[in-house]
N, C-alpha and C positions, 0 to 999 in steps of 0.2 A: 570476434564474437561467435559463439556457437550455441547449440541447443543445451549445453551444459552450464550456461551462465547462472542459472538458479539452483544448481546442485548444492550450493552453500546453505540453502534454506530447507532442504529436505529433512524431514523428521519432526519431532515434537518440541514445542517451545513454550516457555513462560514469557509473556509480553507485557511490558510496562508502557501504558499509553499516557500521553500528556497532550491534551487537546483543548483548543479554545472552545468554550461553550457556544459562542457565536463565531463560526469560521470566517465570517465577513467583518467581524468587529476589529477593534484595535489590537495590536500585538500584546499590549499589556492588559487586555480584558480578562474577565474571569475565565479560569481554566477548570477542567475536570481531569482528574488523574485516577486511573483504575488499572487493574490487571486483567489479563485474559490468558487463555491457552490457545495454541494454534497447532494444527497438525497438517503438514505439507507432504503431498505425494506427487510422484512423477506419473505422467499419463502419456499415452500415444507414443510409446517406445522412446520416451525422452524428449519429445517435441513440445511438451507442456508440463505445467504443474497446476495443482489445485490446492486450496487450503480452506479450512473452516476455522474461524476464530470465535471463541465463546468466553464471555465474562459477565460480570455484574457491575453496573455503574454505581457510584456512591449512594444514589437515591434508591437502590434496590432493583432498578430496571435491568432486565437482561439485555445483553449485547451479543448479537450473532451476526457475523459477516462471512462472506465467501469471495475468494479471488480465483480467477481463472487466468492463467498466463499461457500464451501460445507463441511459439517461435515460427517465423516464416523464413525458411532458408533462402528463397528466391529474393526476398527484400532485405534479408539479413537484419531483421528487427523483431522485437517482441511486441505483442499487444497484451494489455492487461485490462480485464473487466472486473468490476466490483458490484456486489449485491449485498443488501443488508435486510435483516428481518424488520428493521425500522421502516423500510419502504417496500412492503410485499409486492412481488410481481415486477419489480424494476431492476433491470440490468443496465448499469451505467454505460455510456459510450466508452470505448477503450481509450486508454492512453497508450502511446506507441513510442518506442525508442530502443536504446541499446546500452551496453556496458562498455566503458573505456577505463582501463586501469583500475578495475574493481569498483567503479562507481557507475550505477545505472541511472539514466535520466529518461523519463517517459512523460510525454506531453499529449494532451488531447482536449477536445471541446467538452464543456460541461455547462449545465444550466440548472438553476434553482428558481422555480417559478418563471418569471420573465427575465431573470438576470442571467446573461450568458457570459462566460469567461473561459479561460484556459486553466486546466488543472495540471499540475506537475507533480510527479512522484520521483523521489530520489531514493536510491539504495546506496548507503555508505557503510564503511567499515565491514565490507563483505568478506574480507580475509581474516578478520579478528573473531574473537569469541562472542561478541555481542553485535550482530548486524543491526543497522538502524535504517528505518524507513521514515521518510519525511514527506509532507504534502504542503504545497503552497499554490497560490492562485495568481493569475494575471488578468487584469481588466482592460488592458490596452494591447491585446494581440501578442503578448510576449515581450514587449519593449521593456517593461519593468515587472517585478514580482513582489507581491506582498510578503511579509515575514511568514515563516513556517507556522501553520495553524494546527498541525497534528504531527506528533512524533511518536514512534514506537521503537523501543529498545528490546531486542530479543535475547533471551538466555536459554540455551539448549537444556532440555530436560535430561537429567542424568540417565545414561544408558540408551539414549535415542541416537540412532545412526552413529 
């Protein structure tokens, strides 16, 4: 693992989202599908990346999110933070982890109201033309994981990096 793990993501992307409307609901619950654009930049001489994602939900509501990823060479791990315009002033606790064989797994504590759980992010297909990000939750300390509740498939914008 190195600080270049997220180099596959640098540049501009069209992103197809598929998300459970209720991320705590059943896997076959109602879903929302929408598109966004994302622009990913390297920061801190390659020790991190940022991105901003913008789109419009099917009901016309704007969607704006921000990710910060920082690599810690001493720990040989990444930390990823998320913020959203839907929750102004809130920077989620980071998920932490690493890549192995092109698959990134990142886990960290999360809470919604008084409900605490673990959130897990997976980056898959990072060597292919359509990197995929997935999110799922565990309510038993990581012994079991709920089905994926949010999936994003990335397609590079022509001429981007």
